[in-house]
C-alpha positions in Angstrom: 81.1 102.5 143.6 81.2 99.7 140.9 84.5 97.3 141.5 85.5 98.2 137.8 85.7 102.2 138.3 87.4 101.3 141.9 90.1 99.4 140.2 90.4 102.0 137.6 91.2 104.4 139.9 93.5 102.7 141.9 95.5 102.2 138.9 95.5 105.8 137.3 98.9 106.6 138.7 100.1 103.9 136.5 98.2 105.0 133.6 98.9 108.8 134.4 103.3 107.3 134.1 102.0 105.5 130.9 100.2 108.5 129.4 103.1 111.0 129.9 105.8 108.3 128.4 103.1 108.0 125.4 102.6 111.9 125.3 106.6 113.0 125.3 106.9 110.2 122.1 104.1 111.8 120.9 105.4 115.4 121.5 109.2 114.3 119.8 107.4 113.6 116.4 105.8 116.6 116.5 108.8 119.2 117.2 110.8 117.4 114.7 113.6 115.5 117.3 112.3 112.4 115.8 111.3 112.1 112.3 108.7 110.8 110.3 109.0 109.2 107.2 106.6 109.9 103.7 107.0 107.9 100.7 106.3 108.5 97.2 103.2 106.1 96.8 99.7 105.8 98.8 100.2 104.4 102.2 96.9 103.8 104.1 97.3 103.0 107.9 94.5 101.0 109.3 94.2 100.8 113.4 92.9 102.0 117.0 93.4 103.9 120.4 92.8 100.7 122.1 94.9 97.2 122.6 92.6 95.3 120.5 89.2 94.5 119.3 88.2 96.9 116.7 87.9 94.7 113.9 91.2 95.8 112.2 91.9 92.2 110.5 88.2 92.1 108.7 88.7 96.0 107.6 92.4 95.1 106.0 90.6 92.4 104.1 87.8 94.8 103.2 90.4 97.1 101.7 92.2 94.5 100.2 89.2 92.8 98.4 88.1 96.1 97.3 91.0 98.0 96.1 93.0 95.1 94.4 90.2 95.0 91.5 91.6 98.3 90.9 95.3 99.0 92.0 98.1 96.5 93.0 97.8 96.6 96.6 100.2 95.1 99.3 100.0 94.8 103.0 102.8 95.3 105.8 102.0 94.0 109.1 104.3 94.3 112.6 103.4 90.1 112.7 102.2 90.0 116.6 103.9 87.1 118.4 105.8 85.6 115.6 109.2 83.9 116.3 110.9 85.4 113.3 112.7 89.1 113.4 113.2 91.3 110.5 111.4 91.9 107.4 110.1 88.7 105.9 107.2 87.9 103.3 104.9 85.9 104.4 103.9 82.9 101.9 100.8 80.4 102.6 102.8 77.5 103.7 103.7 79.4 106.9 102.7 78.8 110.4 101.5 81.7 112.7 104.2 81.0 114.6 106.5 82.5 111.9 104.5 85.1 111.2 101.7 86.1 113.3 98.2 85.0 113.1 96.8 87.8 111.1 99.7 88.0 108.5 99.3 84.3 107.5 95.6 84.9 107.6 95.2 87.6 104.9 97.8 85.5 102.9 95.5 82.5 102.8 92.8 84.2 101.5 94.7 86.4 99.4 97.4 84.2 98.1 98.2 86.5 95.3 98.3 89.8 97.2 102.1 90.8 98.7 101.8 90.1 102.3 104.9 90.9 104.6 105.4 91.5 108.0 108.0 93.9 109.6 109.0 95.3 113.0 109.7 98.7 111.6 107.5 100.1 109.1 109.7 102.5 108.1 111.9 100.1 107.1 109.6 97.6 105.9 107.4 99.5 103.2 110.5 100.4 101.3 111.8 96.8 101.3 108.5 95.9 100.7 108.4 98.1 97.2 111.7 96.9 96.4 111.0 93.6 96.2 107.1 94.0 94.7 107.9 96.9 92.1 104.1 96.6 90.8 103.0 97.9 94.4 100.6 101.0 94.1 99.3 101.2 97.6 100.4 99.9 100.9 98.3 98.8 103.9 99.5 99.3 107.4 98.3 97.0 109.5 97.4 98.2 113.3 99.8 101.0 112.4 98.0 103.8 114.0 100.4 104.5 116.9 103.5 103.8 114.5 104.5 107.7 114.1 107.8 106.4 112.4 105.8 106.5 109.1 103.2 109.2 108.1 100.7 107.4 106.2 98.7 109.3 103.1 95.1 107.9 104.8 94.9 107.3 108.3 91.9 105.4 109.5 90.7 105.1 112.9 88.6 101.8 114.1 86.5 102.0 117.1 84.0 99.8 118.5 80.4 100.5 118.7 79.8 99.4 121.9 83.4 100.7 123.2 84.1 103.6 121.6 87.8 105.5 122.7 85.7 108.5 124.1 84.6 106.2 127.3 88.0 104.6 127.8 90.7 105.0 130.0 94.7 105.2 129.3 96.3 101.2 130.2 96.4 99.8 132.7 93.3 101.5 134.0 91.6 100.5 130.4 92.8 99.7 127.1 93.9 103.0 125.5 97.2 102.7 124.0 97.1 106.4 124.0 95.1 109.4 125.1 91.8 109.7 123.3 92.5 113.5 122.1 95.1 111.8 119.7 91.9 110.7 117.4 92.7 114.1 115.6 95.6 112.2 113.5 92.8 110.2 111.8 91.5 111.2 108.4 88.6 108.6 108.7 86.9 107.2 111.9 85.2 104.4 111.3 82.8 102.7 113.9 82.9 99.2 113.9 80.7 96.4 115.2 77.4 98.2 115.2 74.3 96.4 115.8 72.3 94.8 112.9 69.6 98.1 113.3 71.2 101.2 113.8 69.0 104.2 114.3 70.0 107.6 112.7 69.4 108.4 116.4 72.6 106.4 117.6 74.7 107.6 115.1 74.1 111.4 115.5 74.5 110.9 119.1 77.8 108.7 118.6 79.1 111.5 116.0 78.6 114.1 118.7 80.6 112.5 121.0 83.3 111.4 119.3 83.5 115.1 117.9 85.4 115.1 114.6 87.1 118.0 113.4 85.9 119.0 110.2 88.1 117.3 107.9 87.5 113.8 109.2 84.9 111.7 108.1 83.2 109.2 110.4 81.4 106.3 108.6 79.8 102.8 110.6 80.3 99.3 109.4 79.1 95.8 110.9 80.2 92.5 110.5 78.7 89.8 108.4 79.0 85.8 109.4 79.3 83.0 107.0 78.8 79.7 106.9 81.2 77.7 109.2 83.7 75.4 107.4 85.8 72.4 108.8 89.0 73.4 110.0 90.9 70.4 108.4 88.4 70.1 105.4 87.4 73.7 104.2 85.4 72.4 101.6 82.8 71.1 104.0 80.5 73.4 105.8 78.6 73.3 108.5 75.4 76.0 108.6 74.7 77.2 112.3 70.8 76.6 113.5 68.9 76.7 116.4 69.5 73.1 117.3 73.1 73.1 117.6 75.1 73.6 120.7 78.6 75.1 120.2 81.7 75.1 122.1 83.1 78.1 121.3 86.9 78.3 121.4 88.6 81.8 120.8 91.6 84.2 121.9 90.9 87.6 120.2 90.1 90.8 122.1 86.7 90.9 122.9 84.2 88.4 122.1 80.8 90.4 123.1 79.8 91.2 119.5 80.7 87.4 118.3 78.6 86.1 121.8 75.5 88.2 120.7 75.4 86.8 117.2 75.4 83.1 118.8 72.9 84.0 121.3 70.6 84.2 118.5 72.1 81.6 115.7 72.7 78.5 118.1 70.8 76.8 120.5 73.3 77.2 123.6 76.9 78.1 123.3 79.8 77.7 126.2 83.0 79.4 125.9 86.4 78.8 126.3 88.4 82.3 126.2 92.0 82.9 125.9 94.2 86.3 126.0 94.3 87.9 122.2 97.2 85.9 120.1 97.1 83.0 122.1 99.1 80.3 121.4 97.2 76.5 122.5 98.6 74.0 124.3 98.0 70.2 124.0 96.2 70.2 127.4 94.1 73.3 126.6 93.2 71.2 123.9 92.5 68.3 125.8 90.3 70.2 128.1 89.0 71.4 125.1 87.9 67.7 124.1 86.7 67.3 127.8 84.4 70.4 127.6 82.9 69.3 124.3 82.3 65.7 125.5 80.3 67.0 128.7 77.8 68.8 126.3 74.7 66.9 126.3 73.0 68.0 122.8 72.6 65.6 120.3 74.0 67.8 117.4 77.2 69.7 118.8 80.0 71.3 116.9 83.3 73.2 118.3 83.4 76.6 117.0 86.4 79.1 116.6 86.9 81.9 114.7 89.4 82.5 111.4 92.3 84.2 113.2 92.1 81.6 116.2 92.1 78.9 113.2 95.2 80.0 112.1 97.4 78.9 115.2 94.8 75.9 116.0 96.0 74.3 112.4 99.4 73.8 114.2 97.4 71.2 116.3 95.9 69.6 113.1 97.6 66.2 114.0 95.8 66.4 117.5 92.3 67.2 115.7 92.7 64.1 113.0 93.5 61.8 116.0 90.9 62.6 118.0 88.0 63.4 115.2 87.1 66.5 116.7 84.4 68.1 114.8 86.1 71.7 115.0 84.6 74.3 112.7 85.6 77.7 111.8 83.1 81.1 111.5 84.3 83.5 108.3 83.6 87.2 108.8 83.5 89.8 106.6 82.8 93.5 106.9 79.7 95.7 105.3 78.9 99.1 105.8 75.7 100.5 107.5 73.3 102.3 105.4 74.9 104.1 102.6 78.1 104.5 104.0 79.9 102.0 101.9 79.7 104.6 98.5 80.8 107.4 100.7 83.8 105.8 102.1 84.8 103.8 98.9 84.4 107.6 97.4 86.6 109.2 100.1 89.3 106.9 99.7 88.9 107.2 95.9 89.6 110.9 96.1 92.6 110.3 98.7 94.4 107.9 96.1 93.5 110.0 93.1 95.0 112.9 94.8 97.9 111.7 96.2 101.3 113.5 95.3 104.6 112.2 94.9 
């Protein structure tokens, strides 16, 4: 028996207690003791069953980029890890500490789109609409477990390599609630798919998920762009097989990114931290030491867009030490012909929305 399975079995009693607590809360919503709010404009929730790593941020950005061409869209996020409280509009001059790394990332990429943070989505949505009356659709970031709001469209993300069907409840695994709650989803998006996705793999995973007749399953993957300098975004640094990389990241899962690195650069060393980690100066000094020990003639420090929101808080340190730190951009693309089908499904739900 593997060590991982032994640990999961030992933690199972705690997972059982956790599951009972979450299940009781969900039951109270189902029988109406706790109330869920509906709004008179379309609300699209994007979330997952696990504690992270399924790619919510790139998929929110995909929806912003696409929907903003046709309607006035706004985004509401909890702003995980922020020091501020209550409802707060995000500005491009904010810091990740004040509003959270992901909301700040959205605002920097889409400065004309209202991006706001609030612990309570039920209170945050009406406040957002009051302050931005032109809003025609609200995107809720990481709100699959936020049952206080009933969205018009519930999108559930799950990783191709780590689907919720094979996971366990916290703390034995990474599930925030029991697997069967996938039934709340209208659309299930299998994310971070391999570059070549066979029809057999698709069919097997759809059969494993076992969607209800009303649910649609689509597949997506990442498309990485050319890295740009953290302190000089106009300065680009293409990756090639002569480049040695020190990858600094504080995201939930780096497996997909490391697979990309394996075929894109000469070598990749890693400094990994827990998700949403705020970097300390001693960690940055360790980064310098690790970088200086690398022997390649062409070497850089690379980080993710989400991590760059927290690293930029130390820009004076990076200027002073003249570190070549670059940010790897990423966008979502759909597999095969799934994009058209996904967009048509979202359009149908938006057009059929009844106040």
